[in-house]
C-alpha positions in Angstrom: -7.7 49.3 21.4 -4.7 49.4 23.7 -1.7 48.2 21.7 1.5 47.1 23.4 4.6 47.2 21.1 7.9 45.6 22.1 11.0 47.7 21.5 14.2 45.5 21.1 14.0 43.5 17.9 10.4 44.5 17.2 10.2 48.3 16.9 14.0 48.4 16.3 13.7 45.9 13.5 11.8 48.6 11.4 11.3 51.9 13.0 9.7 53.5 10.0 7.1 50.7 9.7 6.1 50.9 13.3 6.1 54.7 13.4 3.6 54.7 10.5 1.6 52.1 12.2 1.5 53.9 15.4 0.6 57.1 13.7 -2.3 55.5 11.8 -3.5 53.7 15.0 -3.4 56.9 17.1 -5.3 58.8 14.3 -8.0 56.2 14.7 -8.3 56.7 18.2 -6.3 53.7 19.5 -3.7 53.8 22.3 -0.1 52.6 21.3 2.7 52.3 23.8 6.1 50.7 23.9 6.4 48.0 26.6 10.0 46.7 27.2 11.6 44.5 29.7 14.4 46.9 30.2 14.9 48.7 33.4 14.5 52.5 33.8 18.3 52.6 34.0 18.4 51.2 30.3 16.4 54.1 28.8 14.6 54.0 25.4 15.0 57.6 24.1 14.7 57.3 20.4 11.0 57.0 20.2 8.0 59.4 20.7 5.6 56.8 22.0 5.1 56.4 25.8 7.6 53.6 27.1 6.7 51.4 30.0 9.7 49.5 31.7 8.9 46.3 33.3 12.2 45.5 34.9 12.5 42.0 33.6 8.9 41.2 34.9 6.2 39.6 32.7 4.8 42.4 30.7 1.1 41.4 31.4 1.8 41.9 35.1 2.5 45.5 34.6 0.4 46.5 31.6 -3.0 45.8 30.3 -3.3 45.6 26.5 -5.8 44.2 24.0 -3.1 43.6 21.4 0.6 42.5 22.0 3.2 42.9 19.3 6.3 41.2 20.5 9.2 39.1 18.9 9.3 37.0 22.2 5.7 36.5 23.2 6.6 34.2 26.2 7.8 37.4 28.0 4.3 38.8 27.9 3.6 36.2 30.6 6.8 35.1 32.0 9.6 37.0 34.0 13.0 37.2 32.3 14.9 36.1 35.5 
């Protein structure tokens, strides 16, 4: 599975939980990556997972994922403009 994990207020709400989740998922052969509406000029630098910046665009328009984990799921399908 391809698992997309939001950064702000999802990963940051409990980094230890999500680090363990990602470690376990990766060990089982799944892909885990962070998808954030931030722009590249607003870097995420405290995480070891790949980070995809959507620059305020709907996340699903930039990334394909089987599972989305996001505190604001409307932004999976809507731009933030």
